[in-house]
A tleap script that builds the chain and sets N, CA, C and O, in Angstrom:
source leaprc.protein.ff14SB
mol = sequence {
  NMET ASP ILE TRP LEU ILE GLY THR GLY ASP
  SER ILE GLN ILE ARG PRO ALA SER ILE HIE
  GLY MET LEU TRP LEU GLN THR HIE PHE GLU
  ASP ALA HIE TRP ASP ALA LEU ALA THR SER
  GLN VAL ARG LEU PRO GLN LEU ASP ALA GLU
  VAL LEU SER GLN ASP ALA LYS ASN ALA GLY
  MET SER LEU GLY HIE LEU SER ALA LEU SER
  VAL PRO GLY ARG CPHE
}
set mol.1.N position { 4.918 21.990 181.866 }
set mol.1.CA position { 6.125 21.414 181.339 }
set mol.1.C position { 7.288 22.369 181.621 }
set mol.1.O position { 7.181 23.577 181.410 }
set mol.2.N position { 8.387 21.810 182.098 }
set mol.2.CA position { 9.562 22.629 182.399 }
set mol.2.C position { 10.623 22.560 181.302 }
set mol.2.O position { 11.254 23.565 180.974 }
set mol.3.N position { 10.814 21.371 180.742 }
set mol.3.CA position { 11.844 21.173 179.720 }
set mol.3.C position { 11.312 20.202 178.673 }
set mol.3.O position { 10.738 19.165 179.007 }
set mol.4.N position { 11.510 20.546 177.413 }
set mol.4.CA position { 11.199 19.639 176.306 }
set mol.4.C position { 12.492 19.032 175.793 }
set mol.4.O position { 13.507 19.721 175.682 }
set mol.5.N position { 12.457 17.743 175.480 }
set mol.5.CA position { 13.553 17.030 174.829 }
set mol.5.C position { 13.020 16.589 173.472 }
set mol.5.O position { 12.089 15.787 173.396 }
set mol.6.N position { 13.608 17.109 172.406 }
set mol.6.CA position { 13.069 16.904 171.063 }
set mol.6.C position { 14.104 16.210 170.194 }
set mol.6.O position { 15.219 16.704 170.026 }
set mol.7.N position { 13.730 15.066 169.646 }
set mol.7.CA position { 14.617 14.334 168.750 }
set mol.7.C position { 14.849 15.125 167.472 }
set mol.7.O position { 13.900 15.583 166.836 }
set mol.8.N position { 16.109 15.284 167.100 }
set mol.8.CA position { 16.472 16.014 165.875 }
set mol.8.C position { 17.522 15.199 165.128 }
set mol.8.O position { 18.691 15.582 165.076 }
set mol.9.N position { 17.110 14.094 164.561 }
set mol.9.CA position { 18.070 13.233 163.878 }
set mol.9.C position { 18.848 12.407 164.887 }
set mol.9.O position { 18.272 11.598 165.614 }
set mol.10.N position { 20.155 12.610 164.930 }
set mol.10.CA position { 20.992 11.810 165.826 }
set mol.10.C position { 21.285 12.503 167.152 }
set mol.10.O position { 22.156 12.059 167.900 }
set mol.11.N position { 20.570 13.586 167.453 }
set mol.11.CA position { 20.777 14.294 168.718 }
set mol.11.C position { 19.434 14.711 169.307 }
set mol.11.O position { 18.384 14.552 168.684 }
set mol.12.N position { 19.493 15.241 170.509 }
set mol.12.CA position { 18.293 15.680 171.223 }
set mol.12.C position { 18.418 17.171 171.502 }
set mol.12.O position { 19.390 17.622 172.108 }
set mol.13.N position { 17.424 17.929 171.054 }
set mol.13.CA position { 17.391 19.368 171.313 }
set mol.13.C position { 16.805 19.595 172.702 }
set mol.13.O position { 15.799 18.987 173.070 }
set mol.14.N position { 17.442 20.473 173.465 }
set mol.14.CA position { 16.974 20.829 174.803 }
set mol.14.C position { 16.244 22.163 174.696 }
set mol.14.O position { 16.823 23.164 174.275 }
set mol.15.N position { 14.965 22.170 175.082 }
set mol.15.CA position { 14.160 23.387 174.981 }
set mol.15.C position { 13.516 23.703 176.334 }
set mol.15.O position { 12.577 23.018 176.742 }
set mol.16.N position { 14.004 24.725 177.031 }
set mol.16.CA position { 13.365 25.101 178.293 }
set mol.16.C position { 11.952 25.631 178.022 }
set mol.16.O position { 11.729 26.377 177.068 }
set mol.17.N position { 11.004 25.232 178.880 }
set mol.17.CA position { 9.617 25.630 178.663 }
set mol.17.C position { 9.049 26.426 179.835 }
set mol.17.O position { 7.907 26.883 179.780 }
set mol.18.N position { 9.827 26.590 180.874 }
set mol.18.CA position { 9.387 27.392 182.022 }
set mol.18.C position { 10.614 28.037 182.655 }
set mol.18.O position { 11.750 27.655 182.375 }
set mol.19.N position { 10.368 29.005 183.499 }
set mol.19.CA position { 11.481 29.640 184.208 }
set mol.19.C position { 12.177 28.625 185.105 }
set mol.19.O position { 13.391 28.692 185.293 }
set mol.20.N position { 11.411 27.680 185.661 }
set mol.20.CA position { 12.010 26.647 186.508 }
set mol.20.C position { 12.929 25.746 185.689 }
set mol.20.O position { 14.013 25.374 186.138 }
set mol.21.N position { 12.482 25.400 184.482 }
set mol.21.CA position { 13.314 24.584 183.601 }
set mol.21.C position { 14.593 25.299 183.207 }
set mol.21.O position { 15.667 24.698 183.194 }
set mol.22.N position { 14.481 26.581 182.886 }
set mol.22.CA position { 15.667 27.346 182.498 }
set mol.22.C position { 16.631 27.472 183.669 }
set mol.22.O position { 17.837 27.290 183.501 }
set mol.23.N position { 16.117 27.779 184.842 }
set mol.23.CA position { 16.985 27.896 186.017 }
set mol.23.C position { 17.669 26.570 186.331 }
set mol.23.O position { 18.849 26.546 186.680 }
set mol.24.N position { 16.936 25.473 186.210 }
set mol.24.CA position { 17.533 24.161 186.466 }
set mol.24.C position { 18.637 23.876 185.449 }
set mol.24.O position { 19.710 23.399 185.817 }
set mol.25.N position { 18.380 24.164 184.174 }
set mol.25.CA position { 19.402 23.948 183.147 }
set mol.25.C position { 20.642 24.799 183.409 }
set mol.25.O position { 21.763 24.354 183.162 }
set mol.26.N position { 20.449 26.009 183.901 }
set mol.26.CA position { 21.591 26.880 184.183 }
set mol.26.C position { 22.502 26.293 185.259 }
set mol.26.O position { 23.689 26.615 185.307 }
set mol.27.N position { 21.958 25.440 186.117 }
set mol.27.CA position { 22.807 24.810 187.132 }
set mol.27.C position { 23.625 23.666 186.552 }
set mol.27.O position { 24.524 23.155 187.220 }
set mol.28.N position { 23.334 23.255 185.322 }
set mol.28.CA position { 24.017 22.122 184.700 }
set mol.28.C position { 24.909 22.512 183.522 }
set mol.28.O position { 25.642 21.676 182.994 }
set mol.29.N position { 24.850 23.765 183.115 }
set mol.29.CA position { 25.658 24.238 181.986 }
set mol.29.C position { 26.415 25.491 182.407 }
set mol.29.O position { 25.949 26.253 183.255 }
set mol.30.N position { 27.576 25.698 181.814 }
set mol.30.CA position { 28.377 26.889 182.098 }
set mol.30.C position { 27.670 28.146 181.594 }
set mol.30.O position { 26.835 28.087 180.692 }
set mol.31.N position { 28.024 29.282 182.194 }
set mol.31.CA position { 27.425 30.574 181.829 }
set mol.31.C position { 27.486 30.839 180.326 }
set mol.31.O position { 26.555 31.410 179.759 }
set mol.32.N position { 28.554 30.435 179.694 }
set mol.32.CA position { 28.746 30.702 178.265 }
set mol.32.C position { 27.673 30.048 177.397 }
set mol.32.O position { 27.487 30.444 176.246 }
set mol.33.N position { 26.961 29.048 177.934 }
set mol.33.CA position { 25.953 28.319 177.159 }
set mol.33.C position { 24.523 28.781 177.433 }
set mol.33.O position { 23.586 28.286 176.807 }
set mol.34.N position { 24.346 29.718 178.357 }
set mol.34.CA position { 22.999 30.110 178.763 }
set mol.34.C position { 22.198 30.741 177.632 }
set mol.34.O position { 21.006 30.461 177.503 }
set mol.35.N position { 22.810 31.577 176.815 }
set mol.35.CA position { 22.078 32.178 175.688 }
set mol.35.C position { 21.614 31.101 174.720 }
set mol.35.O position { 20.485 31.146 174.231 }
set mol.36.N position { 22.477 30.133 174.442 }
set mol.36.CA position { 22.102 29.032 173.550 }
set mol.36.C position { 20.971 28.209 174.161 }
set mol.36.O position { 20.069 27.777 173.444 }
set mol.37.N position { 21.005 27.989 175.463 }
set mol.37.CA position { 19.913 27.278 176.133 }
set mol.37.C position { 18.606 28.046 176.006 }
set mol.37.O position { 17.570 27.467 175.681 }
set mol.38.N position { 18.655 29.342 176.262 }
set mol.38.CA position { 17.448 30.176 176.240 }
set mol.38.C position { 16.814 30.234 174.862 }
set mol.38.O position { 15.607 30.448 174.747 }
set mol.39.N position { 17.607 30.047 173.814 }
set mol.39.CA position { 17.088 30.107 172.444 }
set mol.39.C position { 16.999 28.723 171.808 }
set mol.39.O position { 16.926 28.600 170.586 }
set mol.40.N position { 17.003 27.687 172.635 }
set mol.40.CA position { 16.815 26.291 172.203 }
set mol.40.C position { 17.828 25.851 171.154 }
set mol.40.O position { 17.478 25.108 170.236 }
set mol.41.N position { 19.060 26.289 171.271 }
set mol.41.CA position { 20.097 25.921 170.313 }
set mol.41.C position { 21.000 24.793 170.807 }
set mol.41.O position { 21.937 24.404 170.109 }
set mol.42.N position { 20.731 24.264 172.004 }
set mol.42.CA position { 21.576 23.207 172.559 }
set mol.42.C position { 21.044 21.848 172.130 }
set mol.42.O position { 19.856 21.554 172.264 }
set mol.43.N position { 21.951 21.026 171.611 }
set mol.43.CA position { 21.638 19.650 171.237 }
set mol.43.C position { 22.660 18.738 171.900 }
set mol.43.O position { 23.851 19.045 171.947 }
set mol.44.N position { 22.174 17.617 172.409 }
set mol.44.CA position { 23.040 16.660 173.088 }
set mol.44.C position { 22.935 15.299 172.418 }
set mol.44.O position { 21.905 14.978 171.827 }
set mol.45.N position { 23.997 14.491 172.506 }
set mol.45.CA position { 23.890 13.102 172.064 }
set mol.45.C position { 22.821 12.387 172.895 }
set mol.45.O position { 22.550 12.776 174.031 }
set mol.46.N position { 22.225 11.355 172.331 }
set mol.46.CA position { 21.138 10.614 172.972 }
set mol.46.C position { 21.482 10.197 174.403 }
set mol.46.O position { 20.690 10.428 175.317 }
set mol.47.N position { 22.631 9.596 174.607 }
set mol.47.CA position { 23.001 9.104 175.934 }
set mol.47.C position { 23.114 10.242 176.946 }
set mol.47.O position { 22.639 10.113 178.074 }
set mol.48.N position { 23.732 11.345 176.558 }
set mol.48.CA position { 23.847 12.495 177.462 }
set mol.48.C position { 22.477 13.074 177.794 }
set mol.48.O position { 22.234 13.490 178.927 }
set mol.49.N position { 21.583 13.101 176.812 }
set mol.49.CA position { 20.227 13.609 177.044 }
set mol.49.C position { 19.463 12.703 178.008 }
set mol.49.O position { 18.679 13.188 178.823 }
set mol.50.N position { 19.686 11.387 177.920 }
set mol.50.CA position { 19.028 10.459 178.838 }
set mol.50.C position { 19.496 10.689 180.275 }
set mol.50.O position { 18.690 10.669 181.205 }
set mol.51.N position { 20.799 10.906 180.452 }
set mol.51.CA position { 21.343 11.173 181.789 }
set mol.51.C position { 20.779 12.489 182.327 }
set mol.51.O position { 20.356 12.560 183.481 }
set mol.52.N position { 20.774 13.528 181.491 }
set mol.52.CA position { 20.230 14.826 181.892 }
set mol.52.C position { 18.748 14.701 182.236 }
set mol.52.O position { 18.280 15.294 183.209 }
set mol.53.N position { 18.015 13.934 181.441 }
set mol.53.CA position { 16.589 13.729 181.662 }
set mol.53.C position { 16.326 13.065 183.010 }
set mol.53.O position { 15.444 13.496 183.752 }
set mol.54.N position { 17.077 12.029 183.327 }
set mol.54.CA position { 16.895 11.338 184.603 }
set mol.54.C position { 17.215 12.256 185.774 }
set mol.54.O position { 16.511 12.254 186.784 }
set mol.55.N position { 18.273 13.035 185.637 }
set mol.55.CA position { 18.643 13.989 186.682 }
set mol.55.C position { 17.537 15.029 186.876 }
set mol.55.O position { 17.205 15.384 188.007 }
set mol.56.N position { 16.973 15.512 185.773 }
set mol.56.CA position { 15.889 16.497 185.847 }
set mol.56.C position { 14.653 15.903 186.523 }
set mol.56.O position { 14.020 16.561 187.348 }
set mol.57.N position { 14.311 14.668 186.178 }
set mol.57.CA position { 13.167 14.007 186.816 }
set mol.57.C position { 13.395 13.862 188.316 }
set mol.57.O position { 12.496 14.109 189.120 }
set mol.58.N position { 14.611 13.458 188.681 }
set mol.58.CA position { 14.938 13.305 190.103 }
set mol.58.C position { 14.837 14.630 190.851 }
set mol.58.O position { 14.581 14.647 192.055 }
set mol.59.N position { 15.037 15.734 190.144 }
set mol.59.CA position { 14.952 17.067 190.751 }
set mol.59.C position { 13.522 17.607 190.757 }
set mol.59.O position { 13.276 18.706 191.252 }
set mol.60.N position { 12.580 16.837 190.207 }
set mol.60.CA position { 11.183 17.261 190.212 }
set mol.60.C position { 10.748 18.049 188.990 }
set mol.60.O position { 9.650 18.604 188.971 }
set mol.61.N position { 11.597 18.105 187.968 }
set mol.61.CA position { 11.234 18.813 186.736 }
set mol.61.C position { 10.196 18.006 185.960 }
set mol.61.O position { 10.207 16.775 185.984 }
set mol.62.N position { 9.318 18.698 185.285 }
set mol.62.CA position { 8.333 18.089 184.399 }
set mol.62.C position { 8.912 18.108 182.987 }
set mol.62.O position { 9.232 19.174 182.462 }
set mol.63.N position { 9.048 16.922 182.366 }
set mol.63.CA position { 9.685 16.809 181.057 }
set mol.63.C position { 8.698 16.364 179.991 }
set mol.63.O position { 7.809 15.552 180.247 }
set mol.64.N position { 8.867 16.906 178.801 }
set mol.64.CA position { 8.118 16.467 177.640 }
set mol.64.C position { 9.089 15.886 176.627 }
set mol.64.O position { 10.222 16.353 176.507 }
set mol.65.N position { 8.650 14.872 175.900 }
set mol.65.CA position { 9.506 14.222 174.908 }
set mol.65.C position { 8.786 14.199 173.563 }
set mol.65.O position { 7.618 13.820 173.481 }
set mol.66.N position { 9.482 14.601 172.528 }
set mol.66.CA position { 8.980 14.502 171.162 }
set mol.66.C position { 10.025 13.757 170.349 }
set mol.66.O position { 11.222 14.008 170.485 }
set mol.67.N position { 9.570 12.836 169.501 }
set mol.67.CA position { 10.533 12.075 168.710 }
set mol.67.C position { 11.078 12.889 167.546 }
set mol.67.O position { 12.181 12.621 167.070 }
set mol.68.N position { 10.327 13.875 167.083 }
set mol.68.CA position { 10.795 14.736 165.988 }
set mol.68.C position { 9.961 16.007 165.996 }
set mol.68.O position { 8.864 16.041 166.555 }
set mol.69.N position { 10.486 17.039 165.376 }
set mol.69.CA position { 9.791 18.319 165.299 }
set mol.69.C position { 9.617 18.682 163.838 }
set mol.69.O position { 10.577 18.662 163.067 }
set mol.70.N position { 8.401 19.011 163.461 }
set mol.70.CA position { 8.168 19.488 162.101 }
set mol.70.C position { 7.333 20.758 162.168 }
set mol.70.O position { 6.547 20.951 163.096 }
set mol.71.N position { 7.510 21.601 161.195 }
set mol.71.CA position { 6.775 22.854 161.128 }
set mol.71.C position { 5.793 22.750 159.970 }
set mol.71.O position { 6.216 22.630 158.820 }
set mol.72.N position { 4.473 22.792 160.246 }
set mol.72.CA position { 3.488 22.688 159.175 }
set mol.72.C position { 3.703 23.763 158.112 }
set mol.72.O position { 4.034 24.908 158.422 }
set mol.73.N position { 3.512 23.380 156.878 }
set mol.73.CA position { 3.625 24.332 155.786 }
set mol.73.C position { 5.034 24.528 155.266 }
set mol.73.O position { 5.240 25.274 154.309 }
set mol.74.N position { 5.997 23.877 155.872 }
set mol.74.CA position { 7.378 24.032 155.420 }
set mol.74.C position { 7.829 22.836 154.591 }
set mol.74.O position { 8.948 22.826 154.079 }
set mol.75.N position { 6.969 21.825 154.452 }
set mol.75.CA position { 7.340 20.637 153.679 }
set mol.75.C position { 6.403 20.460 152.519 }
set mol.75.O position { 6.549 19.513 151.746 }
savepdb mol mol.pdb
quit
């Protein structure tokens, strides 16, 4: 898996999962956002995430999708 797209309420969290995924994301975001990308702090509206997802697939990236993220033991 190169990039995970994780539903977080009304937005999609972008989580790079490989060096290839991170490098690909760096070609789509300005330098100022790279630290946020590397630490999975970037969230996009649903429509923007769909466009990014299609572009990533066309580039040969392997994508994973989760509808929500929960941490066991925290609820």
